[in-house]
N, CA, C and O atoms as a printed pandas DataFrame, in Angstrom:
     atom_number atom_name residue_name chain_id  residue_number  x_coord  y_coord  z_coord
0              1         N          MET        A               1   39.598  -53.018   41.475
1              2        CA          MET        A               1   39.913  -52.101   40.410
2              3         C          MET        A               1   39.319  -52.643   39.101
3              4         O          MET        A               1   39.414  -53.834   38.806
4              5         N          THR        A               2   38.718  -51.757   38.343
5              6        CA          THR        A               2   38.131  -52.145   37.063
6              7         C          THR        A               2   39.231  -52.439   36.055
7              8         O          THR        A               2   40.193  -51.681   35.932
8              9         N          GLN        A               3   39.082  -53.535   35.343
9             10        CA          GLN        A               3   40.058  -53.940   34.337
10            11         C          GLN        A               3   39.633  -53.446   32.957
11            12         O          GLN        A               3   38.438  -53.313   32.695
12            13         N          PRO        A               4   40.603  -53.168   32.058
13            14        CA          PRO        A               4   40.268  -52.682   30.711
14            15         C          PRO        A               4   39.271  -53.557   29.971
15            16         O          PRO        A               4   38.354  -53.041   29.333
16            17         N          ASP        A               5   39.433  -54.867   30.045
17            18        CA          ASP        A               5   38.514  -55.754   29.327
18            19         C          ASP        A               5   37.090  -55.663   29.869
19            20         O          ASP        A               5   36.127  -55.834   29.122
20            21         N          ASP        A               6   36.957  -55.391   31.185
21            22        CA          ASP        A               6   35.623  -55.218   31.776
22            23         C          ASP        A               6   34.944  -53.975   31.218
23            24         O          ASP        A               6   33.748  -53.996   30.927
24            25         N          VAL        A               7   35.699  -52.900   31.071
25            26        CA          VAL        A               7   35.148  -51.658   30.524
26            27         C          VAL        A               7   34.727  -51.874   29.070
27            28         O          VAL        A               7   33.632  -51.478   28.668
28            29         N          LEU        A               8   35.597  -52.498   28.292
29            30        CA          LEU        A               8   35.300  -52.717   26.877
30            31         C          LEU        A               8   34.142  -53.680   26.671
31            32         O          LEU        A               8   33.433  -53.582   25.670
32            33         N          ALA        A               9   33.939  -54.606   27.595
33            34        CA          ALA        A               9   32.836  -55.555   27.470
34            35         C          ALA        A               9   31.489  -54.832   27.445
35            36         O          ALA        A               9   30.533  -55.316   26.839
36            37         N          GLU        A              10   31.417  -53.687   28.096
37            38        CA          GLU        A              10   30.172  -52.921   28.129
38            39         C          GLU        A              10   29.755  -52.431   26.740
39            40         O          GLU        A              10   28.576  -52.155   26.516
40            41         N          THR        A              11   30.698  -52.320   25.811
41            42        CA          THR        A              11   30.355  -51.852   24.460
42            43         C          THR        A              11   29.485  -52.870   23.734
43            44         O          THR        A              11   28.819  -52.520   22.759
44            45         N          GLY        A              12   29.475  -54.105   24.180
45            46        CA          GLY        A              12   28.637  -55.134   23.563
46            47         C          GLY        A              12   27.155  -54.860   23.717
47            48         O          GLY        A              12   26.344  -55.390   22.957
48            49         N          ASP        A              13   26.790  -54.038   24.693
49            50        CA          ASP        A              13   25.385  -53.689   24.940
50            51         C          ASP        A              13   24.948  -52.418   24.212
51            52         O          ASP        A              13   23.774  -52.052   24.263
52            53         N          TRP        A              14   25.863  -51.756   23.549
53            54        CA          TRP        A              14   25.514  -50.503   22.872
54            55         C          TRP        A              14   24.619  -50.795   21.677
55            56         O          TRP        A              14   24.900  -51.722   20.917
56            57         N          PRO        A              15   23.555  -50.034   21.492
57            58        CA          PRO        A              15   22.611  -50.279   20.397
58            59         C          PRO        A              15   23.061  -49.639   19.077
59            60         O          PRO        A              15   22.386  -48.769   18.526
60            61         N          VAL        A              16   24.216  -50.093   18.590
61            62        CA          VAL        A              16   24.769  -49.552   17.341
62            63         C          VAL        A              16   25.231  -50.703   16.455
63            64         O          VAL        A              16   25.432  -51.822   16.927
64            65         N          GLY        A              17   25.395  -50.417   15.182
65            66        CA          GLY        A              17   25.819  -51.450   14.238
66            67         C          GLY        A              17   27.289  -51.789   14.330
67            68         O          GLY        A              17   27.665  -52.947   14.148
68            69         N          THR        A              18   28.126  -50.813   14.608
69            70        CA          THR        A              18   29.570  -51.031   14.652
70            71         C          THR        A              18   30.158  -50.319   15.861
71            72         O          THR        A              18   29.836  -49.162   16.130
72            73         N          VAL        A              19   31.018  -51.018   16.582
73            74        CA          VAL        A              19   31.687  -50.453   17.752
74            75         C          VAL        A              19   33.180  -50.710   17.619
75            76         O          VAL        A              19   33.602  -51.789   17.203
76            77         N          ALA        A              20   33.956  -49.725   17.969
77            78        CA          ALA        A              20   35.400  -49.888   18.095
78            79         C          ALA        A              20   35.830  -49.048   19.280
79            80         O          ALA        A              20   35.456  -47.879   19.382
80            81         N          ALA        A              21   36.605  -49.623   20.168
81            82        CA          ALA        A              21   37.061  -48.906   21.352
82            83         C          ALA        A              21   38.393  -49.482   21.803
83            84         O          ALA        A              21   38.695  -50.651   21.562
84            85         N          ALA        A              22   39.175  -48.650   22.455
85            86        CA          ALA        A              22   40.475  -49.094   22.951
86            87         C          ALA        A              22   40.775  -48.412   24.268
87            88         O          ALA        A              22   40.300  -47.307   24.531
88            89         N          VAL        A              23   41.561  -49.074   25.089
89            90        CA          VAL        A              23   42.065  -48.503   26.329
90            91         C          VAL        A              23   43.551  -48.267   26.112
91            92         O          VAL        A              23   44.295  -49.184   25.763
92            93         N          LEU        A              24   43.977  -47.013   26.324
93            94        CA          LEU        A              24   45.377  -46.650   26.139
94            95         C          LEU        A              24   46.017  -46.373   27.490
95            96         O          LEU        A              24   45.342  -45.958   28.432
96            97         N          ARG        A              25   47.300  -46.602   27.581
97            98        CA          ARG        A              25   48.033  -46.331   28.813
98            99         C          ARG        A              25   48.447  -44.857   28.818
99           100         O          ARG        A              25   48.999  -44.361   27.836
100          101         N          SER        A              26   48.185  -44.171   29.910
101          102        CA          SER        A              26   48.557  -42.769   30.045
102          103         C          SER        A              26   50.057  -42.608   29.826
103          104         O          SER        A              26   50.861  -43.359   30.379
104          105         N          GLY        A              27   50.420  -41.626   29.018
105          106        CA          GLY        A              27   51.825  -41.353   28.759
106          107         C          GLY        A              27   52.434  -42.166   27.634
107          108         O          GLY        A              27   53.597  -41.956   27.290
108          109         N          ASP        A              28   51.676  -43.094   27.047
109          110        CA          ASP        A              28   52.187  -43.904   25.938
110          111         C          ASP        A              28   51.998  -43.119   24.646
111          112         O          ASP        A              28   50.912  -43.124   24.066
112          113         N          SER        A              29   53.056  -42.444   24.196
113          114        CA          SER        A              29   52.943  -41.594   23.010
114          115         C          SER        A              29   52.721  -42.401   21.737
115          116         O          SER        A              29   52.277  -41.853   20.728
116          117         N          ALA        A              30   53.024  -43.694   21.771
117          118        CA          ALA        A              30   52.790  -44.532   20.593
118          119         C          ALA        A              30   51.316  -44.894   20.460
119          120         O          ALA        A              30   50.868  -45.286   19.383
120          121         N          GLY        A              31   50.568  -44.766   21.535
121          122        CA          GLY        A              31   49.143  -45.065   21.493
122          123         C          GLY        A              31   48.841  -46.538   21.326
123          124         O          GLY        A              31   47.837  -46.896   20.710
124          125         N          THR        A              32   49.687  -47.394   21.860
125          126        CA          THR        A              32   49.482  -48.831   21.765
126          127         C          THR        A              32   48.376  -49.256   22.729
127          128         O          THR        A              32   48.492  -49.039   23.935
128          129         N          PRO        A              33   47.301  -49.860   22.207
129          130        CA          PRO        A              33   46.198  -50.248   23.102
130          131         C          PRO        A              33   46.606  -51.302   24.117
131          132         O          PRO        A              33   47.320  -52.252   23.796
132          133         N          VAL        A              34   46.140  -51.120   25.346
133          134        CA          VAL        A              34   46.283  -52.130   26.395
134          135         C          VAL        A              34   45.257  -53.223   26.137
135          136         O          VAL        A              34   45.514  -54.408   26.347
136          137         N          ALA        A              35   44.085  -52.791   25.676
137          138        CA          ALA        A              35   43.004  -53.712   25.321
138          139         C          ALA        A              35   42.160  -53.013   24.262
139          140         O          ALA        A              35   42.099  -51.784   24.220
140          141         N          ALA        A              36   41.516  -53.793   23.415
141          142        CA          ALA        A              36   40.699  -53.215   22.345
142          143         C          ALA        A              36   39.583  -54.171   21.972
143          144         O          ALA        A              36   39.642  -55.372   22.236
144          145         N          THR        A              37   38.554  -53.594   21.345
145          146        CA          THR        A              37   37.453  -54.391   20.828
146          147         C          THR        A              37   36.972  -53.780   19.528
147          148         O          THR        A              37   37.045  -52.563   19.356
148          149         N          GLY        A              38   36.488  -54.589   18.618
149          150        CA          GLY        A              38   35.960  -54.106   17.348
150          151         C          GLY        A              38   37.055  -53.844   16.326
151          152         O          GLY        A              38   38.232  -54.113   16.565
152          153         N          ASP        A              39   36.639  -53.314   15.181
153          154        CA          ASP        A              39   37.555  -53.008   14.083
154          155         C          ASP        A              39   38.141  -51.623   14.309
155          156         O          ASP        A              39   37.473  -50.620   14.060
156          157         N          LEU        A              40   39.374  -51.558   14.776
157          158        CA          LEU        A              40   40.008  -50.280   15.095
158          159         C          LEU        A              40   40.363  -49.476   13.848
159          160         O          LEU        A              40   40.755  -48.314   13.954
160          161         N          HIS        A              41   40.232  -50.075   12.682
161          162        CA          HIS        A              41   40.531  -49.365   11.434
162          163         C          HIS        A              41   39.260  -48.881   10.739
163          164         O          HIS        A              41   39.328  -48.265    9.675
164          165         N          HIS        A              42   38.114  -49.158   11.334
165          166        CA          HIS        A              42   36.843  -48.704   10.760
166          167         C          HIS        A              42   36.786  -47.179   10.786
167          168         O          HIS        A              42   37.138  -46.568   11.795
168          169         N          VAL        A              43   36.353  -46.564    9.703
169          170        CA          VAL        A              43   36.210  -45.112    9.638
170          171         C          VAL        A              43   34.769  -44.759    9.991
171          172         O          VAL        A              43   33.828  -45.177    9.316
172          173         N          PHE        A              44   34.616  -43.985   11.054
173          174        CA          PHE        A              44   33.297  -43.552   11.503
174          175         C          PHE        A              44   33.040  -42.140   10.992
175          176         O          PHE        A              44   33.902  -41.271   11.122
176          177         N          ASP        A              45   31.871  -41.903   10.413
177          178        CA          ASP        A              45   31.484  -40.572    9.983
178          179         C          ASP        A              45   30.972  -39.807   11.198
179          180         O          ASP        A              45   29.813  -39.950   11.587
180          181         N          LEU        A              46   31.836  -38.998   11.790
181          182        CA          LEU        A              46   31.477  -38.297   13.017
182          183         C          LEU        A              46   30.741  -36.987   12.766
183          184         O          LEU        A              46   29.988  -36.523   13.622
184          185         N          ALA        A              47   30.954  -36.388   11.598
185          186        CA          ALA        A              47   30.307  -35.126   11.234
186          187         C          ALA        A              47   30.491  -34.098   12.350
187          188         O          ALA        A              47   31.618  -33.880   12.795
188          189         N          SER        A              48   29.435  -33.476   12.804
189          190        CA          SER        A              48   29.537  -32.401   13.795
190          191         C          SER        A              48   29.978  -32.878   15.173
191          192         O          SER        A              48   30.386  -32.064   16.001
192          193         N          VAL        A              49   29.906  -34.166   15.433
193          194        CA          VAL        A              49   30.366  -34.682   16.723
194          195         C          VAL        A              49   31.860  -34.455   16.886
195          196         O          VAL        A              49   32.352  -34.351   18.010
196          197         N          SER        A              50   32.588  -34.375   15.778
197          198        CA          SER        A              50   34.039  -34.157   15.865
198          199         C          SER        A              50   34.357  -32.830   16.542
199          200         O          SER        A              50   35.406  -32.702   17.173
200          201         N          LYS        A              51   33.477  -31.842   16.425
201          202        CA          LYS        A              51   33.691  -30.555   17.103
202          203         C          LYS        A              51   33.699  -30.757   18.618
203          204         O          LYS        A              51   34.521  -30.170   19.321
204          205         N          LEU        A              52   32.796  -31.575   19.112
205          206        CA          LEU        A              52   32.731  -31.831   20.553
206          207         C          LEU        A              52   33.951  -32.600   21.031
207          208         O          LEU        A              52   34.510  -32.301   22.086
208          209         N          VAL        A              53   34.359  -33.588   20.253
209          210        CA          VAL        A              53   35.531  -34.388   20.614
210          211         C          VAL        A              53   36.779  -33.503   20.619
211          212         O          VAL        A              53   37.601  -33.591   21.531
212          213         N          SER        A              54   36.917  -32.658   19.607
213          214        CA          SER        A              54   38.066  -31.750   19.536
214          215         C          SER        A              54   38.072  -30.771   20.706
215          216         O          SER        A              54   39.108  -30.563   21.338
216          217         N          ALA        A              55   36.926  -30.174   20.994
217          218        CA          ALA        A              55   36.836  -29.218   22.100
218          219         C          ALA        A              55   37.171  -29.896   23.431
219          220         O          ALA        A              55   37.863  -29.316   24.268
220          221         N          TYR        A              56   36.686  -31.106   23.621
221          222        CA          TYR        A              56   36.966  -31.838   24.856
222          223         C          TYR        A              56   38.468  -32.108   24.991
223          224         O          TYR        A              56   39.035  -31.941   26.071
224          225         N          ALA        A              57   39.105  -32.523   23.903
225          226        CA          ALA        A              57   40.546  -32.794   23.924
226          227         C          ALA        A              57   41.332  -31.518   24.237
227          228         O          ALA        A              57   42.290  -31.551   25.009
228          229         N          VAL        A              58   40.931  -30.405   23.642
229          230        CA          VAL        A              58   41.605  -29.130   23.908
230          231         C          VAL        A              58   41.422  -28.735   25.368
231          232         O          VAL        A              58   42.376  -28.290   26.006
232          233         N          LEU        A              59   40.217  -28.888   25.907
233          234        CA          LEU        A              59   39.980  -28.519   27.305
234          235         C          LEU        A              59   40.744  -29.418   28.274
235          236         O          LEU        A              59   41.150  -28.967   29.345
236          237         N          ILE        A              60   40.942  -30.667   27.916
237          238        CA          ILE        A              60   41.793  -31.540   28.737
238          239         C          ILE        A              60   43.225  -31.021   28.719
239          240         O          ILE        A              60   43.878  -30.953   29.760
240          241         N          ALA        A              61   43.715  -30.654   27.531
241          242        CA          ALA        A              61   45.077  -30.104   27.425
242          243         C          ALA        A              61   45.210  -28.830   28.250
243          244         O          ALA        A              61   46.235  -28.620   28.900
244          245         N          VAL        A              62   44.190  -27.981   28.233
245          246        CA          VAL        A              62   44.200  -26.754   29.039
246          247         C          VAL        A              62   44.235  -27.117   30.522
247          248         O          VAL        A              62   45.014  -26.539   31.280
248          249         N          SER        A              63   43.398  -28.071   30.947
249          250        CA          SER        A              63   43.346  -28.442   32.367
250          251         C          SER        A              63   44.654  -29.074   32.838
251          252         O          SER        A              63   44.991  -29.005   34.020
252          253         N          GLU        A              64   45.390  -29.689   31.911
253          254        CA          GLU        A              64   46.675  -30.298   32.268
254          255         C          GLU        A              64   47.830  -29.315   32.143
255          256         O          GLU        A              64   48.982  -29.682   32.370
256          257         N          GLY        A              65   47.531  -28.060   31.782
257          258        CA          GLY        A              65   48.559  -27.031   31.745
258          259         C          GLY        A              65   49.391  -26.999   30.477
259          260         O          GLY        A              65   50.447  -26.367   30.455
260          261         N          CYS        A              66   48.944  -27.663   29.425
261          262        CA          CYS        A              66   49.702  -27.658   28.166
262          263         C          CYS        A              66   49.718  -26.267   27.541
263          264         O          CYS        A              66   50.733  -25.839   26.991
264          265         N          PHE        A              67   48.614  -25.577   27.625
265          266        CA          PHE        A              67   48.475  -24.203   27.163
266          267         C          PHE        A              67   47.183  -23.660   27.752
267          268         O          PHE        A              67   46.425  -24.402   28.375
268          269         N          SER        A              68   46.925  -22.361   27.559
269          270        CA          SER        A              68   45.714  -21.761   28.112
270          271         C          SER        A              68   44.772  -21.345   26.997
271          272         O          SER        A              68   45.151  -21.316   25.826
272          273         N          LEU        A              69   43.561  -21.030   27.365
273          274        CA          LEU        A              69   42.581  -20.564   26.381
274          275         C          LEU        A              69   42.982  -19.219   25.788
275          276         O          LEU        A              69   42.548  -18.878   24.688
276          277         N          GLU        A              70   43.797  -18.460   26.492
277          278        CA          GLU        A              70   44.231  -17.152   26.002
278          279         C          GLU        A              70   45.505  -17.234   25.172
279          280         O          GLU        A              70   45.906  -16.235   24.575
280          281         N          ASP        A              71   46.152  -18.397   25.116
281          282        CA          ASP        A              71   47.336  -18.557   24.271
282          283         C          ASP        A              71   46.945  -18.428   22.807
283          284         O          ASP        A              71   45.844  -18.806   22.407
284          285         N          THR        A              72   47.856  -17.892   22.022
285          286        CA          THR        A              72   47.615  -17.750   20.589
286          287         C          THR        A              72   48.108  -18.985   19.846
287          288         O          THR        A              72   48.786  -19.841   20.414
288          289         N          VAL        A              73   47.760  -19.060   18.581
289          290        CA          VAL        A              73   48.258  -20.145   17.732
290          291         C          VAL        A              73   49.788  -20.145   17.763
291          292         O          VAL        A              73   50.406  -21.207   17.849
292          293         N          ALA        A              74   50.396  -18.967   17.694
293          294        CA          ALA        A              74   51.857  -18.867   17.742
294          295         C          ALA        A              74   52.402  -19.400   19.069
295          296         O          ALA        A              74   53.415  -20.099   19.086
296          297         N          ASP        A              75   51.731  -19.073   20.187
297          298        CA          ASP        A              75   52.148  -19.566   21.503
298          299         C          ASP        A              75   52.114  -21.092   21.555
299          300         O          ASP        A              75   53.046  -21.729   22.046
300          301         N          VAL        A              76   51.029  -21.665   21.043
301          302        CA          VAL        A              76   50.874  -23.124   21.066
302          303         C          VAL        A              76   51.945  -23.778   20.203
303          304         O          VAL        A              76   52.476  -24.829   20.562
304          305         N          ALA        A              77   52.265  -23.163   19.069
305          306        CA          ALA        A              77   53.308  -23.710   18.198
306          307         C          ALA        A              77   54.644  -23.754   18.934
307          308         O          ALA        A              77   55.373  -24.742   18.841
308          309         N          VAL        A              78   54.964  -22.696   19.658
309          310        CA          VAL        A              78   56.217  -22.655   20.409
310          311         C          VAL        A              78   56.203  -23.676   21.537
311          312         O          VAL        A              78   57.176  -24.402   21.738
312          313         N          THR        A              79   55.088  -23.729   22.280
313          314        CA          THR        A              79   54.962  -24.642   23.416
314          315         C          THR        A              79   55.080  -26.099   22.996
315          316         O          THR        A              79   55.736  -26.895   23.668
316          317         N          THR        A              80   54.442  -26.447   21.883
317          318        CA          THR        A              80   54.429  -27.848   21.456
318          319         C          THR        A              80   55.600  -28.217   20.555
319          320         O          THR        A              80   55.916  -29.395   20.386
320          321         N          GLY        A              81   56.240  -27.210   19.980
321          322        CA          GLY        A              81   57.341  -27.485   19.057
322          323         C          GLY        A              81   56.868  -27.942   17.693
323          324         O          GLY        A              81   57.639  -28.523   16.930
324          325         N          HIS        A              82   55.592  -27.683   17.376
325          326        CA          HIS        A              82   55.018  -28.077   16.087
326          327         C          HIS        A              82   54.452  -26.849   15.389
327          328         O          HIS        A              82   53.930  -25.942   16.037
328          329         N          ASP        A              83   54.559  -26.825   14.072
329          330        CA          ASP        A              83   53.911  -25.762   13.312
330          331         C          ASP        A              83   52.409  -25.917   13.455
331          332         O          ASP        A              83   51.889  -27.032   13.409
332          333         N          VAL        A              84   51.713  -24.808   13.628
333          334        CA          VAL        A              84   50.264  -24.819   13.756
334          335         C          VAL        A              84   49.703  -23.861   12.710
335          336         O          VAL        A              84   50.051  -22.680   12.693
336          337         N          ASP        A              85   48.833  -24.373   11.836
337          338        CA          ASP        A              85   48.221  -23.546   10.802
338          339         C          ASP        A              85   47.207  -22.590   11.414
339          340         O          ASP        A              85   46.675  -22.831   12.497
340          341         N          GLY        A              86   46.956  -21.518   10.707
341          342        CA          GLY        A              86   45.937  -20.569   11.123
342          343         C          GLY        A              86   46.544  -19.230   11.460
343          344         O          GLY        A              86   47.765  -19.092   11.523
344          345         N          PRO        A              87   45.691  -18.235   11.678
345          346        CA          PRO        A              87   46.187  -16.909   12.052
346          347         C          PRO        A              87   46.982  -17.008   13.351
347          348         O          PRO        A              87   46.464  -17.471   14.367
348          349         N          GLN        A              88   48.217  -16.579   13.317
349          350        CA          GLN        A              88   49.102  -16.769   14.463
350          351         C          GLN        A              88   48.662  -15.996   15.702
351          352         O          GLN        A              88   49.074  -16.332   16.812
352          353         N          ASP        A              89   47.827  -14.959   15.531
353          354        CA          ASP        A              89   47.361  -14.198   16.686
354          355         C          ASP        A              89   45.993  -14.652   17.202
355          356         O          ASP        A              89   45.490  -14.088   18.174
356          357         N          ALA        A              90   45.386  -15.652   16.574
357          358        CA          ALA        A              90   44.100  -16.178   17.049
358          359         C          ALA        A              90   44.322  -16.946   18.348
359          360         O          ALA        A              90   45.283  -17.706   18.467
360          361         N          THR        A              91   43.434  -16.748   19.322
361          362        CA          THR        A              91   43.570  -17.467   20.587
362          363         C          THR        A              91   42.841  -18.807   20.519
363          364         O          THR        A              91   41.974  -19.023   19.672
364          365         N          VAL        A              92   43.213  -19.684   21.419
365          366        CA          VAL        A              92   42.540  -20.983   21.524
366          367         C          VAL        A              92   41.055  -20.755   21.806
367          368         O          VAL        A              92   40.204  -21.435   21.234
368          369         N          ARG        A              93   40.742  -19.806   22.682
369          370        CA          ARG        A              93   39.349  -19.499   23.008
370          371         C          ARG        A              93   38.575  -19.077   21.754
371          372         O          ARG        A              93   37.450  -19.529   21.540
372          373         N          GLU        A              94   39.175  -18.209   20.924
373          374        CA          GLU        A              94   38.518  -17.754   19.698
374          375         C          GLU        A              94   38.282  -18.916   18.740
375          376         O          GLU        A              94   37.223  -19.008   18.118
376          377         N          LEU        A              95   39.258  -19.794   18.622
377          378        CA          LEU        A              95   39.101  -20.944   17.728
378          379         C          LEU        A              95   37.984  -21.868   18.206
379          380         O          LEU        A              95   37.172  -22.325   17.402
380          381         N          LEU        A              96   37.938  -22.143   19.501
381          382        CA          LEU        A              96   36.904  -23.035   20.034
382          383         C          LEU        A              96   35.503  -22.449   19.907
383          384         O          LEU        A              96   34.531  -23.183   19.733
384          385         N          SER        A              97   35.403  -21.129   19.996
385          386        CA          SER        A              97   34.089  -20.489   19.955
386          387         C          SER        A              97   33.716  -20.008   18.552
387          388         O          SER        A              97   32.717  -19.311   18.374
388          389         N          HIS        A              98   34.517  -20.381   17.567
389          390        CA          HIS        A              98   34.267  -19.987   16.168
390          391         C          HIS        A              98   34.305  -18.477   15.996
391          392         O          HIS        A              98   33.634  -17.946   15.110
392          393         N          ALA        A              99   35.076  -17.767   16.826
393          394        CA          ALA        A              99   35.138  -16.312   16.766
394          395         C          ALA        A              99   36.499  -15.807   16.292
395          396         O          ALA        A              99   36.814  -14.631   16.473
396          397         N          SER        A             100   37.306  -16.675   15.691
397          398        CA          SER        A             100   38.643  -16.271   15.246
398          399         C          SER        A             100   38.618  -15.582   13.886
399          400         O          SER        A             100   39.605  -14.974   13.473
400          401         N          GLY        A             101   37.489  -15.680   13.194
401          402        CA          GLY        A             101   37.390  -15.126   11.853
402          403         C          GLY        A             101   37.742  -16.121   10.766
403          404         O          GLY        A             101   37.575  -15.841    9.579
404          405         N          VAL        A             102   38.236  -17.296   11.178
405          406        CA          VAL        A             102   38.584  -18.342   10.208
406          407         C          VAL        A             102   37.303  -19.027    9.751
407          408         O          VAL        A             102   36.469  -19.420   10.567
408          409         N          GLY        A             103   37.160  -19.162    8.448
409          410        CA          GLY        A             103   35.974  -19.816    7.902
410          411         C          GLY        A             103   36.235  -21.283    7.637
411          412         O          GLY        A             103   37.196  -21.844    8.164
412          413         N          PHE        A             104   35.413  -21.905    6.843
413          414        CA          PHE        A             104   35.571  -23.326    6.556
414          415         C          PHE        A             104   36.114  -23.574    5.163
415          416         O          PHE        A             104   36.196  -24.728    4.740
416          417         N          ARG        A             105   36.490  -22.529    4.434
417          418        CA          ARG        A             105   37.082  -22.697    3.101
418          419         C          ARG        A             105   38.593  -22.864    3.166
419          420         O          ARG        A             105   39.207  -23.352    2.217
420          421         N          GLY        A             106   39.191  -22.467    4.270
421          422        CA          GLY        A             106   40.646  -22.538    4.407
422          423         C          GLY        A             106   41.037  -22.191    5.821
423          424         O          GLY        A             106   40.210  -22.232    6.731
424          425         N          ARG        A             107   42.302  -21.847    6.007
425          426        CA          ARG        A             107   42.781  -21.517    7.352
426          427         C          ARG        A             107   43.135  -20.045    7.491
427          428         O          ARG        A             107   43.786  -19.642    8.456
428          429         N          ASP        A             108   42.699  -19.240    6.517
429          430        CA          ASP        A             108   42.905  -17.802    6.581
430          431         C          ASP        A             108   41.629  -17.144    7.087
431          432         O          ASP        A             108   40.536  -17.696    6.960
432          433         N          ARG        A             109   41.782  -15.969    7.656
433          434        CA          ARG        A             109   40.613  -15.241    8.158
434          435         C          ARG        A             109   39.728  -14.782    7.005
435          436         O          ARG        A             109   40.213  -14.280    5.991
436          437         N          GLU        A             110   38.430  -14.963    7.181
437          438        CA          GLU        A             110   37.439  -14.431    6.252
438          439         C          GLU        A             110   36.831  -13.154    6.820
439          440         O          GLU        A             110   36.335  -12.309    6.075
440          441         N          LYS        A             111   36.872  -13.020    8.133
441          442        CA          LYS        A             111   36.318  -11.872    8.854
442          443         C          LYS        A             111   37.324  -11.462    9.927
443          444         O          LYS        A             111   38.231  -12.228   10.254
444          445         N          ASP        A             112   37.168  -10.262   10.474
445          446        CA          ASP        A             112   37.993   -9.863   11.609
446          447         C          ASP        A             112   37.635  -10.734   12.804
447          448         O          ASP        A             112   36.489  -11.156   12.954
448          449         N          ALA        A             113   38.617  -10.998   13.649
449          450        CA          ALA        A             113   38.379  -11.799   14.853
450          451         C          ALA        A             113   37.362  -11.113   15.758
451          452         O          ALA        A             113   37.321   -9.886   15.848
452          453         N          ARG        A             114   36.555  -11.908   16.414
453          454        CA          ARG        A             114   35.563  -11.476   17.411
454          455         C          ARG        A             114   34.478  -10.562   16.852
455          456         O          ARG        A             114   33.810   -9.873   17.622
456          457         N          THR        A             115   34.282  -10.537   15.535
457          458        CA          THR        A             115   33.216   -9.702   14.970
458          459         C          THR        A             115   32.015  -10.531   14.559
459          460         O          THR        A             115   30.892  -10.028   14.518
460          461         N          ARG        A             116   32.250  -11.816   14.250
461          462        CA          ARG        A             116   31.150  -12.664   13.810
462          463         C          ARG        A             116   31.576  -14.117   13.973
463          464         O          ARG        A             116   32.715  -14.468   13.666
464          465         N          ARG        A             117   30.689  -14.944   14.443
465          466        CA          ARG        A             117   30.993  -16.379   14.555
466          467         C          ARG        A             117   30.736  -17.029   13.206
467          468         O          ARG        A             117   29.742  -16.744   12.538
468          469         N          ILE        A             118   31.657  -17.912   12.817
469          470        CA          ILE        A             118   31.544  -18.594   11.529
470          471         C          ILE        A             118   31.472  -20.098   11.798
471          472         O          ILE        A             118   32.412  -20.690   12.328
472          473         N          TYR        A             119   30.353  -20.702   11.427
473          474        CA          TYR        A             119   30.158  -22.136   11.606
474          475         C          TYR        A             119   30.144  -22.816   10.262
475          476         O          TYR        A             119   29.698  -22.244    9.267
476          477         N          SER        A             120   30.638  -24.048   10.232
477          478        CA          SER        A             120   30.574  -24.793    8.977
478          479         C          SER        A             120   29.239  -25.490    8.879
479          480         O          SER        A             120   28.972  -26.178    7.893
């Protein structure tokens, strides 16, 4: 079985100036690393890559049954027990595909849903 430190050791070969990585235990809501390497407090400028990371996290939640792509913001708020900003009738699918009508100036609709994609 591969050990966490073995996985993290591979980051030493990455051709980048700064690396930070951690292995977390599944189900640990505190997010306490089992093993880590690099400066975990370093702020990385992810720019547009954050869209991919966010979409991947949402799709994992969908695959684990947390909510569906057709659930609305209101549905997700009820399911998770947390307030969720944005148009309450926007679906997860619309948000991921930039078709909810929400622009990048705020969390209110700038356009009707599904009429135009809005990218930042």
